N, C-alpha and C positions, 0 to 999 in steps of 0.2 A: 135751674139750680138755685136753691134758697141761699139767702145771705147767711153769714155766720156772725154770731154775737158773742161777746165776752162780757161777763158780769163779774166784777170784783167787789168784795166787801172788805173794808180795811179798818181795823182798830188801830188808829194812828197813835204812837207813843213818842214819835220824834218828828215834829213838823218840819224842822230844817232838813232832816233826811228825806222827807217826802218831797220837799221843794227840789232837792238835788235829784231825786228820782224823776220828777217831772221833766227836768232839763235833759237827763240821761236817756229818757224813753222817747222823747219827741221825734228824734230822727228815725227810729225804727217804726214808729207809728206812721209817719209820713211815707217812708219807703214802702210800707206794705199796704198803703191805701186805707188806713183806718179812719173812720169817722167817729169822733167822740160825741155820743148822743146825750149823755148825762154825767155830771159830776155833782153829787149832792151830799152835804153834811147830814148827819142823822136827824138834826132838827127839822130838815125839809122833807123828810120821808114819813109818809103815813103808813104804818104797819097795819094791815087789814086783818091778818091772821098769824098766829104763832109769834115767834120772836125773830128779830133780824140782827145779824152780827155787825158789829163795827160802828165807827163814827163817820164813815164816808162810803158811798157806793158809786161805782163807775160803770157805765155801759158803753161798750165800743161796738161799732158795726164794721164788718168786712164784706168783701164781695162774695165770700163763700166760707164754709167751715174750714176748707183746706187752706184758704188764705189766712184765716185766724190762727190755725195750727202752725203754719209756716212762720208767721210773725212771732208767735209765742216761743217757738223753738229756735229762732234765729240767734246767732251769737250776740248781735247788737242788743236784742231785747233781754236775753239771759243775763248780760252784764248789768243792765239797768234793774232787772228783777231782783238781783242780789241786794241792791241798794234799798228797794222797796221792802223786801223781807226783813231787812235789818231795822227799818223804821216803823213797821206796822205788822200786826198779826193779820194775815189775809186769807180769804177764801176766793177762789177763782174757778169759773166754769166757762166752757165753750159750748154753745148750743146752736142748732140750725134754726133759721127762721121758718115760719109756718107758711105753707102755700095751700090755699083752698083747692081741693080736688076739682079738676075740670077748668081751671083758669089758665 
């Protein structure tokens, strides 16, 4: 079963609100086994093609897509997500990891 990944792009307009979100979301991330792979401000991102949304990008890894979905839909995370959505304009996706055929 491939891992699940969550990618968020955030156009932050309330840094204090995002700090509150970080505290509010930490428990749900731990509870659902998330691994934070990257948190990068836009200055650290090299856009190779097209345009990229936001001032910060976050990449999370979960044991599976189902684990990522369960985390995102959990009551604990949804409470934190409201804080994030008030502090930033966000895009978020869940996608499966890639496994080479035959491995």
